[in-house]
Phi, psi and omega in degrees: 000132178292156177257145172290136179222113178278117182300328182267019186300320185291326177290323176299311177307315180297317185292324180293314175297316180301322182295315183300310178306306183296323175295324172295319172299318175296325180290319178294316179301322175293318178298317183293317183301313180301318178297322179293315181301314181297314176300322177296320177302314184295321179293320176296323176294316174303310177301320179291329181287338186266351181271011175290135177295141187268128180294143182296144175082354179280343181226142179278179188298315182300319180300318179292325182292318179296315179301315175304310183294324175298314178298317183298319176294322181293316175306316182290319181299312178309309182298318175295316183292324178296315177294322177293321173305315178296322176295312181300317174301319180291321178298314179303316179296318175300318178297313185296320178299322182292324177298311180303318178296314182296311179303314183298317175300312179306312180296321179298317187284326177293323176296320178298317178302315187295313180295323174297321179296317180295321179293314175310309185292324172301310176298321177295320180292321181289321176298316183294315176302317182292317177302316177300314181297316176296332183279326181289318181296326176286320177296319180292324181291318178295326175299321184284321178300320178284338186267000000 
């Protein structure tokens, strides 16, 4: 009996490894996105806590200037972190698309392997049936010669 050999087995192994690498990159991208999101939330909370109106006369001019400068920097940081979050979300989305494509490639190759395996089994069954038929014909032929 012949042995089944999937000709694209090396490609399938490569695609499986590639899929695992892309899944790891996706996990890392999600971690980075979550870290940026947490930083943005912290900065936003800090900004919200400093936007409480200051009662008149409770702060001198220099204090007001420092407070305004601090708020301005917080607004700037929120803007930068928002941009960074959008970039992180885009990276995560791109990684997800790559993982989905890699999974699709692996699934396609596995289906092809299954089809080839089914065809191989069918051919083996046909070959075995043909051998059995030839054996029966040969035995009948030998039985008629003797009789």
